[in-house]
Each structure stands twice: as structure tokens, then as C-alpha cells.
C-alpha positions in Angstrom: -6.9 -17.1 -15.1 -9.5 -14.4 -15.7 -11.1 -15.2 -12.4 -7.8 -14.7 -10.5 -7.3 -11.4 -12.2 -10.8 -10.3 -11.0 -10.0 -11.6 -7.5 -6.7 -9.7 -7.3 -8.4 -6.5 -8.5 -11.1 -6.9 -5.9 -8.6 -7.5 -3.1 -6.6 -4.4 -4.0 -9.7 -2.3 -4.3 -11.0 -3.5 -0.9 -7.5 -2.9 0.6 -7.6 0.7 -0.7 -11.1 1.2 0.6 -9.8 0.4 4.1 -7.3 3.3 3.8 -10.0 5.6 2.4 -12.4 4.7 5.2 -9.7 5.1 8.0 -10.2 1.4 8.8 -6.8 0.2 10.1 -8.3 -3.0 11.7 -9.9 -3.9 8.3 -6.6 -3.1 6.5 -4.7 -5.4 8.7 -6.9 -8.4 7.8 -5.4 -8.3 4.3 -1.9 -9.1 5.6 -0.5 -12.6 6.2 1.1 -13.1 9.6 4.6 -13.3 7.9 4.0 -10.3 5.6 6.7 -7.8 4.7 5.9 -4.1 4.0 8.6 -1.8 2.6 7.8 1.8 3.1 8.2 4.6 0.6 11.2 6.1 2.5 13.0 2.8 3.1 12.1 1.1 6.4 11.2 -2.6 6.1 8.5 -3.9 8.4 8.2 -7.6 9.0 5.1 -9.2 10.5 1.6 -7.8 11.2 2.5 -5.9 14.4 5.4 -4.0 12.7 3.2 -3.3 9.7 0.4 -2.0 11.8 2.8 0.4 13.6 4.1 1.6 10.2 0.6 2.5 9.1 -0.7 4.0 12.3 0.5 7.6 11.5 -1.7 7.6 8.3 -4.7 6.8 10.4 -3.9 9.1 13.3 -5.5 12.2 11.7 -2.2 14.1 11.6 -2.4 14.1 7.7 -6.1 14.9 7.6 -8.2 12.4 5.8 -5.8 10.3 3.7 -7.3 9.2 0.4 -5.8 7.0 -2.3 -7.2 7.5 -5.7 -6.3 4.6 -8.0 -4.9 5.2 -11.5 -3.9 1.9 -13.1 -3.6 -1.8 -12.2 -1.1 -4.1 -13.8 -1.9 -7.6 -12.8 0.0 -10.9 -13.3 -2.5 -13.5 -12.1 0.0 -16.4 -12.8 2.4 -14.9 -10.2 -0.3 -13.4 -7.9 1.3 -10.0 -8.3 -0.3 -6.5 -8.7 1.2 -3.1 -9.3 -1.2 -0.3 -8.6 -0.5 3.4 -9.2 -2.2 6.1 -7.2 -2.5 9.6 -6.1 -2.5 10.0 -2.3 -4.4 13.1 -1.1 -3.4 14.3 2.4 -2.6 17.4 4.4 1.0 18.3 5.4 1.6 21.3 7.7 -2.0 22.5 7.1 -1.6 22.4 3.3 -3.4 19.9 1.0 -1.0 17.8 -1.0 -1.0 15.1 -3.5 1.7 12.4 -3.6 2.0 10.3 -6.7 3.1 6.7 -6.3 2.6 3.0 -6.8 2.5 -0.1 -4.7 3.5 -3.6 -5.7 1.7 -6.5 -4.0 2.5 -10.2 -3.8 -0.4 -12.3 -2.7 -0.7 -15.8 -1.3 -4.3 -16.7 -1.7 -6.3 -13.7 -0.3 -3.4 -12.4 1.8 -0.7 -9.9 1.1 2.7 -11.4 1.8 4.8 -8.6 0.4 4.0 -4.9 -0.3 6.5 -2.3 -1.5 5.6 1.4 -1.9 7.2 3.9 -4.2 6.5 7.6 -4.9 7.7 10.4 -7.0 10.2 12.5 -5.1 12.3 15.6 -5.6 15.3 13.7 -4.3 15.9 10.1 -5.2 16.5 7.6 -2.4 19.7 5.6 -3.0 20.4 2.3 -1.2 23.8 0.7 -0.8 24.5 -2.1 -3.3 25.0 -5.5 -1.7 
């Protein structure tokens, strides 16, 4: 079990390094073909092509050099799940900003099958109850 914890930690650290090195191609290698990514602001992206399109703005340079600085990992190796909190440093309208948030990951082997992003916001985002 300890080995799986270390493996999940390594995978999330390498995933984050792809962001910090502006390596979108490298980032996409972490996702399973059937992966799902839920963005901070609500859109749900299914499959690698949709996920890539969702991430492209972060790699376009419009937000400067986007850097994720990790805070904490919470890992459940028996469920292949990771929760990672972070500070995202970026530039909006020419002003440096820091966005605080966290991601939850579900892995299948070495691939991310589900990733959901959350962040602190002035205004909460409500969704309709099913």
C-alpha cells in the first residue's frame, strides 16, 4: 500500500510539472482515453480531445506563465484517489494573481480517469439538484 501512495504522489507531481513547464502534450499523456475533467467553473469535458481544448487557454500565454504550487496531498491508495490543494499563480488583465484551489483525481493504473477542480471564489457556484 505504501508503494501505491508513493506512485500516486509521483504521478500528481509529474502532472503538475507539465503545467508548470507549459507542456500540454506531456500533460495529456496522463489522461485515459475515456477520462472526464470537470472545470472549476462547471463545464464537464469527456475524452482527451475535449480535455485538451479545455486546458489550451492555460497554455496559450494569455495568463502569463501559469504555475501551480502544491500545498497538501491527501491520498487514498486503496481507492486510487488523490486530493491536491494548490495556489495557481497567473496574470489576469496584466495583474499578477493567485487562485487558491484543489483538484481531486481518480486514477486507473497510471492514468487519470476523472479530475475535478475547485477554487475559492467570491461568489459560490450553485448547480441544480437532480
